[in-house]
TIKOL-123608 format. One record per residue (C-alpha): x negated, y, z; residue in one letter; residue number from 1. Coordinates in pm, 1 decimal. Each point is the difference from the previous one (the first is absolute). Example, Ala and Ser with C-alpha at 12.3 -4.5 7.8 and 13.67 -1.06 7.14 Angstrom:
2
PT	c1	c2	c3	aa	i
PT	-1230.0	-450.0	780.0	a	1;
PT	-137.0	344.0	-66.0	s	2;
This chain:
564
PT	c1	c2	c3	aa	i
PT	8427.8	-1098.9	-1188.3	m	1;
PT	-112.4	-355.8	-111.8	s	2;
PT	-75.2	-260.0	250.2	s	3;
PT	-297.6	-129.8	-198.6	a	4;
PT	-305.5	-35.3	200.2	p	5;
PT	-284.4	290.8	-18.4	p	6;
PT	-246.6	-22.4	-282.8	t	7;
PT	-353.8	8.8	111.3	p	8;
PT	-204.5	326.9	-25.1	d	9;
PT	-252.4	-30.5	-262.0	p	10;
PT	-197.7	269.9	178.7	t	11;
PT	-165.1	-100.7	285.9	p	12;
PT	142.9	177.9	329.4	t	13;
PT	-218.0	-112.0	264.2	t	14;
PT	-336.5	51.7	114.0	r	15;
PT	-224.3	-146.9	242.8	p	16;
PT	-13.6	126.4	344.2	v	17;
PT	-306.1	240.4	7.4	r	18;
PT	-178.7	183.3	276.3	r	19;
PT	89.3	343.1	93.1	l	20;
PT	-217.3	246.3	-218.8	p	21;
PT	-266.2	243.6	114.9	l	22;
PT	-172.8	73.3	-322.2	a	23;
PT	152.6	244.0	-198.7	g	24;
PT	258.8	143.2	250.1	v	25;
PT	-178.9	323.2	22.3	l	26;
PT	-66.5	32.2	-356.2	r	27;
PT	91.7	321.8	-174.8	l	28;
PT	237.8	-5.2	-275.0	g	29;
PT	106.7	261.2	-260.7	r	30;
PT	205.6	271.5	87.1	p	31;
PT	358.5	22.7	-125.0	s	32;
PT	76.3	223.7	-300.4	d	33;
PT	201.4	221.4	226.2	i	34;
PT	-212.1	-5.8	332.9	w	35;
PT	27.1	382.0	8.9	f	36;
PT	385.2	36.9	-12.3	k	37;
PT	57.2	-150.0	330.3	p	38;
PT	-306.2	137.2	153.1	a	39;
PT	111.4	375.9	-120.7	l	40;
PT	363.5	-60.8	79.1	s	41;
PT	-72.8	-96.5	368.2	v	42;
PT	-237.3	313.7	35.0	v	43;
PT	263.6	225.1	-140.2	v	44;
PT	271.9	-155.7	218.8	s	45;
PT	-199.2	22.3	320.0	v	46;
PT	-183.6	333.5	-17.7	a	47;
PT	278.0	245.8	-30.3	p	48;
PT	204.0	-110.5	317.7	p	49;
PT	-309.3	-59.5	204.3	n	50;
PT	-135.0	354.9	-93.5	l	51;
PT	361.2	152.8	87.2	t	52;
PT	-17.7	-157.9	348.2	l	53;
PT	-353.9	114.5	33.3	l	54;
PT	113.4	373.5	-87.4	a	55;
PT	280.4	-59.8	266.1	l	56;
PT	-216.1	-135.8	256.8	g	57;
PT	170.5	-314.3	30.0	r	58;
PT	-251.0	-245.2	-154.1	l	59;
PT	115.7	-228.9	287.1	d	60;
PT	303.6	-90.6	-237.2	l	61;
PT	-193.5	-109.1	-292.8	a	62;
PT	22.5	-373.6	63.7	m	63;
PT	390.6	37.3	-64.3	y	64;
PT	-66.9	207.8	-347.7	t	65;
PT	-251.4	-273.8	-90.1	m	66;
PT	234.8	-262.9	34.7	a	67;
PT	187.1	167.2	-283.1	g	68;
PT	-268.6	97.1	-210.6	s	69;
PT	-137.8	-338.8	-37.2	l	70;
PT	307.4	-107.9	-182.7	c	71;
PT	-193.2	154.3	-296.5	a	72;
PT	-219.2	-308.6	2.1	l	73;
PT	266.0	-232.1	-163.5	y	74;
PT	148.9	-74.2	-327.3	a	75;
PT	-273.7	158.8	-256.9	h	76;
PT	40.5	-290.1	-203.8	n	77;
PT	387.1	26.1	-44.1	r	78;
PT	169.3	156.8	-316.6	p	79;
PT	148.6	328.7	139.3	y	80;
PT	354.1	-97.3	-7.8	a	81;
PT	-77.0	-296.5	240.0	a	82;
PT	-276.9	223.9	191.5	r	83;
PT	275.4	231.7	108.6	a	84;
PT	205.3	-281.6	155.6	r	85;
PT	-289.0	-176.0	160.1	v	86;
PT	-144.5	308.0	157.5	l	87;
PT	322.2	78.8	160.8	a	88;
PT	52.6	-335.2	140.7	w	89;
PT	-355.1	39.6	120.4	v	90;
PT	69.7	323.0	162.7	v	91;
PT	305.6	-155.0	178.2	l	92;
PT	-195.9	-296.1	121.7	g	93;
PT	-276.0	231.7	114.4	m	94;
PT	259.2	211.3	203.1	l	95;
PT	185.7	-288.3	126.2	g	96;
PT	-329.1	-158.5	127.1	g	97;
PT	-87.5	309.5	154.1	l	98;
PT	320.5	70.7	167.8	a	99;
PT	7.8	-328.3	156.5	l	100;
PT	-341.9	23.7	140.2	s	101;
PT	68.3	350.7	152.8	l	102;
PT	324.8	-97.4	145.8	v	103;
PT	-160.1	-311.2	163.1	a	104;
PT	-325.6	210.6	116.3	a	105;
PT	252.9	239.3	187.7	s	106;
PT	185.3	-303.2	166.1	l	107;
PT	-288.1	-190.9	112.6	t	108;
PT	-372.0	33.6	76.6	s	109;
PT	-34.8	-375.0	71.1	d	110;
PT	-273.6	-113.0	-263.1	a	111;
PT	101.2	-363.6	-4.4	v	112;
PT	342.1	108.6	-107.3	v	113;
PT	-146.0	241.4	-254.5	l	114;
PT	-216.6	-244.2	-159.8	v	115;
PT	290.2	-223.3	-51.0	a	116;
PT	197.4	256.8	-180.9	v	117;
PT	-300.2	97.5	-195.6	g	118;
PT	-76.3	-398.5	-103.2	a	119;
PT	392.9	-32.3	-91.2	l	120;
PT	5.6	330.3	-195.3	m	121;
PT	-326.3	-123.9	-201.3	a	122;
PT	175.3	-316.9	-92.0	a	123;
PT	301.3	158.5	-108.9	v	124;
PT	-212.9	258.5	-228.4	q	125;
PT	-219.3	-285.5	-131.5	k	126;
PT	304.7	-198.9	-96.7	a	127;
PT	195.6	298.6	-147.2	l	128;
PT	-300.9	116.9	-184.0	c	129;
PT	-74.7	-359.0	-157.5	d	130;
PT	360.9	-54.2	-78.5	a	131;
PT	36.6	350.8	-199.1	t	132;
PT	-366.5	-64.7	-157.2	r	133;
PT	-72.5	353.2	132.4	l	134;
PT	-371.5	-45.2	-92.3	g	135;
PT	-310.1	152.1	138.6	p	136;
PT	-34.0	139.0	256.0	p	137;
PT	290.9	-224.2	113.5	g	138;
PT	110.9	-23.6	380.2	n	139;
PT	-338.2	120.3	128.4	v	140;
PT	53.8	360.0	2.4	v	141;
PT	344.0	-25.1	135.6	l	142;
PT	-116.2	-235.0	282.3	t	143;
PT	-284.5	236.4	85.5	f	144;
PT	235.7	287.6	22.4	v	145;
PT	272.1	-166.6	196.2	s	146;
PT	-238.3	-189.9	225.6	s	147;
PT	-216.5	314.1	75.5	a	148;
PT	313.5	192.5	88.1	s	149;
PT	89.9	-269.5	243.7	l	150;
PT	-276.7	127.4	256.2	f	151;
PT	40.1	387.7	-47.8	v	152;
PT	196.3	136.2	334.9	p	153;
PT	338.1	99.8	-110.8	q	154;
PT	348.9	112.7	118.8	t	155;
PT	313.3	-49.1	-178.5	l	156;
PT	54.2	367.2	-29.6	g	157;
PT	-316.9	46.7	-200.7	q	158;
PT	101.7	-291.5	-240.8	v	159;
PT	206.8	189.8	-242.3	p	160;
PT	-243.3	268.0	-47.7	g	161;
PT	-278.7	-229.5	-52.0	h	162;
PT	188.9	-183.3	-265.3	l	163;
PT	111.9	314.7	-169.0	a	164;
PT	-382.6	84.3	-48.2	l	165;
PT	-54.1	-322.1	-145.8	a	166;
PT	301.6	14.1	-213.8	a	167;
PT	-137.9	331.6	-148.8	a	168;
PT	-340.7	-136.9	-78.5	a	169;
PT	166.5	-304.7	-145.2	a	170;
PT	229.4	205.0	-258.2	a	171;
PT	-329.4	204.2	-97.7	w	172;
PT	-193.9	-336.9	-54.4	a	173;
PT	314.5	-112.9	-208.1	w	174;
PT	-47.9	308.9	-227.8	l	175;
PT	-382.2	-51.0	-21.2	v	176;
PT	77.6	-358.5	-108.9	g	177;
PT	214.1	91.9	-266.3	m	178;
PT	-181.1	299.1	-134.3	a	179;
PT	-217.6	-176.3	-233.5	p	180;
PT	306.6	-113.3	-210.8	g	181;
PT	53.2	360.4	-106.1	l	182;
PT	-312.7	-46.5	-247.8	r	183;
PT	4.1	-364.7	-79.1	r	184;
PT	360.0	-145.5	55.4	p	185;
PT	-119.8	-343.6	-131.0	h	186;
PT	-348.2	-4.3	157.0	g	187;
PT	40.6	-298.1	233.4	p	188;
PT	171.0	-245.6	-269.1	e	189;
PT	-258.8	125.6	-254.8	r	190;
PT	-286.8	-94.2	250.9	r	191;
PT	154.7	-352.5	64.1	a	192;
PT	19.4	-73.0	-350.3	t	193;
PT	-335.3	108.7	-75.0	a	194;
PT	-143.2	-218.8	286.8	q	195;
PT	196.7	-300.9	-158.9	a	196;
PT	-189.0	84.8	-320.5	l	197;
PT	-326.0	16.0	135.6	d	198;
PT	8.1	-314.2	166.7	t	199;
PT	151.9	-187.6	-267.2	a	200;
PT	-266.9	146.1	-226.6	a	201;
PT	-266.4	-125.9	248.9	a	202;
PT	131.1	-357.5	-17.9	y	203;
PT	51.9	32.9	-386.0	a	204;
PT	-381.5	86.3	-13.4	a	205;
PT	-71.9	-334.6	180.5	t	206;
PT	162.2	-199.3	-313.2	r	207;
PT	116.4	-247.9	282.0	g	208;
PT	-340.5	-139.9	29.7	t	209;
PT	-194.3	190.1	259.6	s	210;
PT	-41.6	-166.8	338.9	d	211;
PT	192.4	291.3	156.3	g	212;
PT	280.8	0.8	-253.0	h	213;
PT	222.6	-156.2	241.7	a	214;
PT	-36.5	272.7	266.1	r	215;
PT	8.2	252.4	-274.4	t	216;
PT	339.8	-134.2	-134.4	r	217;
PT	137.6	-24.4	354.5	a	218;
PT	-68.8	388.1	64.5	a	219;
PT	157.8	85.4	-349.4	a	220;
PT	315.3	-198.7	88.0	a	221;
PT	22.5	173.3	318.3	a	222;
PT	-51.8	335.2	-169.4	a	223;
PT	278.3	-88.3	-264.4	v	224;
PT	229.9	-98.2	292.2	q	225;
PT	-53.7	340.8	155.1	a	226;
PT	36.4	211.9	-311.2	a	227;
PT	355.5	-197.3	-57.0	w	228;
PT	101.9	86.7	367.8	q	229;
PT	-136.6	371.9	-48.3	a	230;
PT	240.3	34.8	-311.8	l	231;
PT	311.4	-172.5	176.6	s	232;
PT	-22.5	245.9	270.3	a	233;
PT	46.0	281.9	-249.8	t	234;
PT	376.1	-64.6	-28.3	g	235;
PT	113.4	136.0	-345.9	a	236;
PT	-160.0	-119.9	-309.3	r	237;
PT	-108.3	321.9	-193.3	p	238;
PT	-240.2	-11.8	-308.0	g	239;
PT	-324.4	27.2	184.8	p	240;
PT	107.9	-327.2	228.4	r	241;
PT	62.2	-197.4	-321.8	r	242;
PT	-338.9	83.2	-159.9	a	243;
PT	-154.9	-92.2	330.1	l	244;
PT	179.7	-307.2	10.4	e	245;
PT	-118.7	-101.2	-354.6	r	246;
PT	-352.8	64.1	114.8	l	247;
PT	38.2	-217.0	303.5	i	248;
PT	106.9	-271.1	-230.7	v	249;
PT	-316.6	33.4	-194.8	r	250;
PT	-183.3	-80.8	301.4	a	251;
PT	204.9	-295.9	52.7	e	252;
PT	-86.6	-113.1	-343.3	v	253;
PT	-359.3	54.4	53.6	a	254;
PT	29.9	-245.1	307.8	l	255;
PT	170.2	-249.9	-225.4	a	256;
PT	-249.4	10.0	-289.4	a	257;
PT	-315.0	195.1	110.6	p	258;
PT	-196.8	-127.8	-298.0	a	259;
PT	229.0	198.5	-235.9	d	260;
PT	-2.6	300.9	189.7	t	261;
PT	-203.1	326.1	-45.7	d	262;
PT	-139.6	85.7	345.8	p	263;
PT	-94.4	334.6	-120.0	e	264;
PT	340.8	99.0	-135.2	r	265;
PT	153.2	-86.8	344.3	l	266;
PT	-265.4	214.8	169.2	r	267;
PT	75.2	292.8	-243.4	g	268;
PT	375.1	0.8	65.4	w	269;
PT	-109.6	-29.5	374.2	a	270;
PT	-213.0	340.4	-44.1	r	271;
PT	294.3	177.5	-162.2	q	272;
PT	224.7	-83.5	259.2	l	273;
PT	-196.6	134.8	263.2	r	274;
PT	-26.2	307.5	-167.3	g	275;
PT	269.4	266.1	-45.7	t	276;
PT	50.6	-50.0	-369.9	g	277;
PT	299.9	-158.9	-179.7	p	278;
PT	36.6	-393.6	77.0	l	279;
PT	-165.3	-225.9	-231.0	p	280;
PT	239.0	-237.9	-221.8	s	281;
PT	-56.4	-367.0	-1.3	a	282;
PT	221.0	-36.3	-279.9	g	283;
PT	327.2	-227.2	13.4	e	284;
PT	-53.9	-369.2	-29.0	t	285;
PT	219.8	-294.1	10.2	a	286;
PT	-155.1	-129.0	300.6	a	287;
PT	28.7	343.5	161.1	a	288;
PT	368.4	27.1	-84.5	t	289;
PT	68.4	-344.6	113.9	e	290;
PT	-149.9	45.6	361.3	e	291;
PT	119.8	340.3	29.9	l	292;
PT	370.2	-161.1	-47.1	l	293;
PT	-85.4	-259.9	254.4	g	294;
PT	-124.9	274.0	245.5	v	295;
PT	338.4	175.7	-45.1	d	296;
PT	207.9	-302.3	65.4	a	297;
PT	-201.7	-60.2	326.7	e	298;
PT	22.5	342.8	125.5	n	299;
PT	401.7	-12.7	-94.1	a	300;
PT	15.2	-314.2	242.7	a	301;
PT	91.0	75.7	380.1	p	302;
PT	-293.7	60.1	201.9	h	303;
PT	-12.6	-95.6	368.4	r	304;
PT	-18.7	290.1	248.0	p	305;
PT	-330.0	53.6	185.9	w	306;
PT	132.5	-105.3	340.4	w	307;
PT	49.6	-345.7	-139.7	s	308;
PT	-370.3	-39.8	-7.1	r	309;
PT	-39.7	47.4	370.9	l	310;
PT	71.6	-341.4	87.2	g	311;
PT	-316.1	-152.1	-144.9	p	312;
PT	-203.9	284.0	188.7	l	313;
PT	125.6	-125.2	339.3	a	314;
PT	-339.6	-164.2	71.7	p	315;
PT	-197.9	307.9	-97.1	v	316;
PT	222.2	223.1	244.2	a	317;
PT	-67.4	-261.0	273.1	v	318;
PT	-364.5	1.9	-61.9	r	319;
PT	-22.8	376.4	16.8	t	320;
PT	197.1	23.8	319.8	a	321;
PT	-198.4	-269.3	144.8	l	322;
PT	-336.2	121.5	-96.0	g	323;
PT	77.1	395.7	95.9	c	324;
PT	152.2	-77.9	323.5	a	325;
PT	-283.5	-248.1	117.6	l	326;
PT	-259.3	261.9	-135.2	a	327;
PT	167.6	261.9	185.8	g	328;
PT	20.4	-193.6	323.5	y	329;
PT	-386.7	-109.4	-50.0	a	330;
PT	-97.6	361.9	-6.9	s	331;
PT	208.3	84.0	305.3	l	332;
PT	-159.7	-271.3	187.9	a	333;
PT	-332.2	136.6	-73.8	l	334;
PT	91.7	339.2	127.1	g	335;
PT	30.2	178.6	-333.7	i	336;
PT	221.4	308.0	16.1	g	337;
PT	103.8	-7.9	-348.5	r	338;
PT	117.5	-355.3	-92.8	p	339;
PT	186.9	130.5	-300.0	y	340;
PT	-342.0	3.8	-165.9	w	341;
PT	-33.5	-387.8	25.2	a	342;
PT	361.4	-44.1	-77.2	l	343;
PT	-46.8	195.8	-338.2	v	344;
PT	-323.7	-194.0	-76.3	t	345;
PT	186.6	-339.7	45.7	a	346;
PT	299.2	145.3	-249.2	a	347;
PT	-246.3	122.4	-257.3	s	348;
PT	-163.2	-368.3	-49.1	l	349;
PT	270.3	-201.8	-151.5	y	350;
PT	-50.9	-46.5	-383.1	q	351;
PT	119.4	-246.0	-261.4	a	352;
PT	-206.3	-320.5	146.2	n	353;
PT	-233.3	-93.8	278.5	l	354;
PT	-303.9	55.6	-199.2	a	355;
PT	119.6	369.5	-83.6	l	356;
PT	89.5	59.8	368.7	t	357;
PT	-330.3	-119.6	96.7	w	358;
PT	-152.3	235.5	-233.0	s	359;
PT	215.9	310.1	114.7	r	360;
PT	-104.7	-89.0	358.0	s	361;
PT	-360.1	22.7	-83.8	v	362;
PT	49.3	319.0	-206.4	q	363;
PT	208.6	156.1	291.3	r	364;
PT	-260.9	-77.7	266.1	v	365;
PT	-306.8	120.0	-208.2	v	366;
PT	191.9	315.2	-125.1	g	367;
PT	109.2	89.0	370.7	n	368;
PT	-334.4	-69.0	148.0	l	369;
PT	-181.6	234.4	-256.7	v	370;
PT	290.5	246.0	22.3	g	371;
PT	-67.7	61.1	359.1	v	372;
PT	-351.5	93.3	-70.5	l	373;
PT	130.2	254.2	-257.1	v	374;
PT	221.3	139.2	280.7	f	375;
PT	-269.8	40.4	232.0	a	376;
PT	-205.0	174.7	-267.8	a	377;
PT	286.7	256.0	-97.2	i	378;
PT	139.9	47.3	332.9	a	379;
PT	-204.5	299.9	87.1	p	380;
PT	104.5	163.6	-333.9	l	381;
PT	374.0	-67.2	45.9	a	382;
PT	2.6	137.0	369.6	h	383;
PT	-149.3	344.3	-118.3	s	384;
PT	375.7	114.8	-37.8	g	385;
PT	332.2	-76.9	-105.6	g	386;
PT	-57.2	94.4	-371.5	l	387;
PT	-298.3	-228.5	-20.7	a	388;
PT	196.7	-290.9	164.5	l	389;
PT	291.4	27.8	-275.7	v	390;
PT	-271.5	21.6	-283.4	l	391;
PT	-180.6	-316.3	114.0	c	392;
PT	323.0	-164.9	7.9	c	393;
PT	99.5	100.1	-331.6	a	394;
PT	-328.0	-116.0	-142.2	a	395;
PT	12.4	-327.7	175.7	l	396;
PT	333.4	-38.2	-167.4	n	397;
PT	-151.9	54.0	-329.1	f	398;
PT	-281.7	-219.9	77.6	g	399;
PT	199.0	-302.6	102.8	a	400;
PT	252.9	2.2	-299.0	e	401;
PT	-297.6	48.4	-227.8	a	402;
PT	-194.4	-264.1	105.2	l	403;
PT	252.0	-260.6	140.8	i	404;
PT	39.7	-142.4	-354.3	g	405;
PT	-364.9	-62.4	-40.7	r	406;
PT	15.8	-243.4	318.5	n	407;
PT	216.7	11.0	325.3	y	408;
PT	-276.3	33.2	202.2	w	409;
PT	-132.0	294.7	-173.9	l	410;
PT	325.2	189.0	32.2	g	411;
PT	31.1	-81.5	388.2	t	412;
PT	-344.1	173.2	61.1	i	413;
PT	218.7	301.1	-57.8	c	414;
PT	317.3	-103.6	146.7	v	415;
PT	-148.7	-65.3	337.1	t	416;
PT	-151.2	349.9	68.3	p	417;
PT	311.1	132.3	-117.3	m	418;
PT	224.7	-210.3	225.4	a	419;
PT	-239.2	106.6	285.3	l	420;
PT	-22.8	379.7	-87.7	l	421;
PT	418.2	-11.3	-3.2	i	422;
PT	-10.5	-93.3	368.2	t	423;
PT	-169.3	323.5	81.0	e	424;
PT	246.5	220.7	-160.4	f	425;
PT	169.6	5.7	348.2	a	426;
PT	-329.7	86.5	176.1	g	427;
PT	-361.4	-109.3	-12.4	r	428;
PT	-78.8	-371.6	122.5	q	429;
PT	-313.8	-163.8	135.1	a	430;
PT	-193.3	-101.1	-320.2	e	431;
PT	-163.8	-304.1	178.1	g	432;
PT	314.3	-144.5	117.9	e	433;
PT	153.1	51.1	-339.8	l	434;
PT	-260.6	-168.6	-167.1	i	435;
PT	1.5	-291.4	237.9	t	436;
PT	363.2	-59.1	5.7	e	437;
PT	28.1	12.9	-367.5	r	438;
PT	-292.4	-250.8	-41.7	a	439;
PT	141.3	-258.9	251.9	v	440;
PT	374.1	46.2	-106.1	d	441;
PT	-134.4	-83.9	-363.3	t	442;
PT	-177.6	-304.5	86.5	v	443;
PT	291.6	-113.7	222.1	v	444;
PT	276.8	82.6	-265.1	g	445;
PT	-191.4	-197.9	-258.5	a	446;
PT	-81.0	-305.8	189.2	l	447;
PT	367.4	-36.5	145.3	v	448;
PT	155.9	90.6	-343.3	g	449;
PT	-209.0	-238.8	-190.8	f	450;
PT	91.6	-279.5	275.7	a	451;
PT	383.8	76.7	-69.5	a	452;
PT	-50.0	-43.6	-364.8	a	453;
PT	-149.2	-334.1	58.1	v	454;
PT	266.8	-118.3	244.3	a	455;
PT	318.3	120.3	-204.4	v	456;
PT	21.6	-139.9	-337.1	t	457;
PT	239.1	-80.0	-299.9	n	458;
PT	-67.2	-251.3	-254.1	r	459;
PT	322.0	0.7	-145.6	r	460;
PT	-36.6	290.3	-238.8	t	461;
PT	-206.6	-194.5	-242.3	g	462;
PT	289.8	-245.6	-28.5	d	463;
PT	235.1	285.0	-67.6	r	464;
PT	-223.3	131.3	-278.4	v	465;
PT	-21.7	-379.1	-157.9	e	466;
PT	392.4	-30.3	33.0	h	467;
PT	73.2	321.6	-175.4	a	468;
PT	-237.2	-57.7	-285.9	l	469;
PT	181.2	-356.6	-35.2	t	470;
PT	341.9	176.5	-6.4	a	471;
PT	-130.8	240.6	-270.9	v	472;
PT	-100.9	-281.1	-200.0	d	473;
PT	307.6	-198.3	38.4	r	474;
PT	211.3	287.3	-93.1	a	475;
PT	-208.4	80.5	-307.2	r	476;
PT	13.9	-353.1	-108.0	e	477;
PT	385.2	-13.0	25.0	r	478;
PT	16.4	334.8	-190.1	a	479;
PT	-221.8	-152.4	-279.0	a	480;
PT	200.4	-320.3	-38.0	r	481;
PT	299.9	217.5	-44.8	l	482;
PT	-168.8	224.1	-263.8	l	483;
PT	-123.9	-314.5	-182.6	a	484;
PT	357.9	-85.0	-66.4	e	485;
PT	182.4	119.0	-312.7	e	486;
PT	292.3	148.9	163.2	r	487;
PT	-50.5	19.7	355.2	p	488;
PT	309.5	93.0	229.2	a	489;
PT	-33.8	366.1	78.5	p	490;
PT	102.2	-48.7	352.1	a	491;
PT	-247.3	-270.5	50.9	a	492;
PT	-288.3	228.6	-158.3	l	493;
PT	108.7	290.1	195.0	e	494;
PT	4.2	-201.8	322.1	s	495;
PT	-354.0	-93.2	-83.9	a	496;
PT	-115.4	323.0	-69.1	r	497;
PT	121.6	143.4	333.7	r	498;
PT	-142.9	-297.4	178.8	c	499;
PT	-345.6	49.5	-184.0	l	500;
PT	0.1	386.9	93.5	a	501;
PT	105.7	-60.4	375.3	a	502;
PT	-282.7	-277.1	19.3	a	503;
PT	-242.0	273.4	-146.0	l	504;
PT	121.9	239.0	257.0	v	505;
PT	-60.2	-248.8	288.2	e	506;
PT	-343.8	-107.6	-122.1	l	507;
PT	-107.7	384.9	-5.3	r	508;
PT	132.6	35.1	352.6	a	509;
PT	-159.6	-332.0	134.3	t	510;
PT	-334.7	71.9	-145.4	v	511;
PT	11.1	355.3	147.2	d	512;
PT	89.8	-158.3	340.8	a	513;
PT	-288.1	-241.6	-27.9	a	514;
PT	-251.6	269.3	-61.5	s	515;
PT	34.6	107.0	356.2	g	516;
PT	-22.4	-336.3	153.0	e	517;
PT	-274.7	-230.2	140.8	w	518;
PT	-30.8	-336.6	-151.2	w	519;
PT	-236.9	-245.3	-136.3	q	520;
PT	78.7	20.9	-357.8	r	521;
PT	-103.5	251.6	-270.8	a	522;
PT	278.4	171.6	-150.1	l	523;
PT	48.1	-150.4	-353.1	p	524;
PT	-40.8	367.0	-165.7	q	525;
PT	-47.4	-125.3	-352.5	e	526;
PT	279.6	-253.0	-6.0	r	527;
PT	236.3	256.8	128.2	v	528;
PT	-63.0	242.6	-271.2	v	529;
PT	17.0	-258.2	-271.8	l	530;
PT	320.5	-131.8	130.1	t	531;
PT	151.4	338.3	11.4	e	532;
PT	-130.2	71.7	-350.7	q	533;
PT	135.3	-333.4	-137.4	s	534;
PT	346.2	63.1	199.5	a	535;
PT	5.0	355.4	-143.1	h	536;
PT	2.8	-120.0	-344.3	r	537;
PT	256.7	-263.3	68.6	t	538;
PT	226.9	273.4	118.7	l	539;
PT	-64.8	204.0	-290.3	a	540;
PT	130.1	-296.9	-206.7	a	541;
PT	318.8	-38.1	195.8	t	542;
PT	46.7	370.1	-33.6	v	543;
PT	-25.2	-8.1	-368.5	r	544;
PT	224.5	-310.6	-29.9	r	545;
PT	259.7	157.6	215.8	l	546;
PT	-12.4	327.6	-195.5	g	547;
PT	-90.8	197.3	309.3	l	548;
PT	-298.7	178.4	-172.9	d	549;
PT	162.3	299.0	-167.1	a	550;
PT	15.3	229.6	327.2	p	551;
PT	-374.4	-33.4	73.0	v	552;
PT	-149.3	109.3	-335.0	a	553;
PT	-175.2	323.2	58.6	s	554;
PT	-129.0	81.8	-339.0	t	555;
PT	263.5	-54.9	-253.0	g	556;
PT	-136.7	-357.4	-90.4	r	557;
PT	156.9	-320.7	117.2	t	558;
PT	-169.2	-313.0	89.3	t	559;
PT	78.2	-149.3	-342.3	e	560;
PT	-187.2	283.4	-135.0	d	561;
PT	-285.9	-96.7	197.0	a	562;
PT	-26.8	-357.8	-98.0	r	563;
PT	-300.3	-107.2	-215.2	p	564;
């Protein structure tokens, strides 16, 4: 790498410190395109095991099957090849956390020790979910299950049977999560590409002159990156993936030249992708062929393993452990019998920056307080019989997943009464006590958790992004200088190509890590996209110069055929 000083970023990456927001925190957004899929999946995963236990007269064991069934909440945006792997790891993580909690509960009943174990587990779950970019619901569900299990009376002899119940339910949840692939095997990547086209069309419609075009372009850039990541997760490169890649390139062209783009054409392609018909064709252009060659070169570069991202996440783990432990101990000090509620509240707050963490805190408190009122209203119905209890939990599961995409607080209105009803699988509880303890634990967990977010910060992440962008710029300039020579040395050009590809991989990993950190700079999303796009095309030129483009041709045409 060159030792030249970093070039200044033409795009502002700092913003003035602003007050923590209140306006808009509870505003409802649009539901996602597939809001019904996780909602239906969790109902199909939860209902059969619970109904089976009801028929056997062992509804007291439902909390263990629920642990496995909740794995169905994950990976709905992943291509099915990646979803199979992700769901398998989620199942193992869920069972591992449950096993550790049950063993700890069987060895001690000391609440101080159990809170410490729960806080450490929450920190590990947060770090692992962020490092592997698991996505929503992230570590929250894992932490809820493992923390609640710590306070369930247990003996070592019961642990294997309870784990077997969770494993059986988790296997069923895995099948439920994979079942839609039988009908639409390329559905997730088609949806990701459609989202990229739609957001690019929204930016192109502004012609770059609207007051809100910067925000619209940032959203489009993020959607394009998400689409590329979805396609890279599919593994092999069949015909459908090639067609989707060319559509994403058209979305990138719209970001570069909005005035020369037809937004309706992009929206038309997006509508076709959301259907079940054949893939639309974007044609084969020189720009698309160049960039796809660059993408191939980047994907061929060695990638860092996911565990290499754990280092920068150390402050997040420390913050989570500290916040969860203090929240649990504060709950114990107040005489609350279920300190894991405060612990889980603290664990659920931590977002990408302090402002978002504050917003999540407000949403969590509002949703939970309204949720306990909903519990008070439906408790008489749920207590009318075991079947009513199971059906109420299933309905609340559906409502939580259907509404949480609109705003977090709206979903927690269903999550809160569902969590309270789960405690009653083993026997009816005093409603007034449940409501009071849940309300107090929510407020305590939110206050203490947010205080930990303020106390533990990490400002180095912004510098890492800047350094990674500068490294890509330097590597691209080096490759461009060699390409400008009439006869560059093949060894030097190949070295420059590998250096640029490795720098691109490092940039992507650094940006992904930065998205989970709290810092005072805005992520330079637009500069990241433009830098990657320019670097991809430089990679394409080095590939052509080195004669490496023949193996990646997929249509019988070469790059030379596509040149103007």
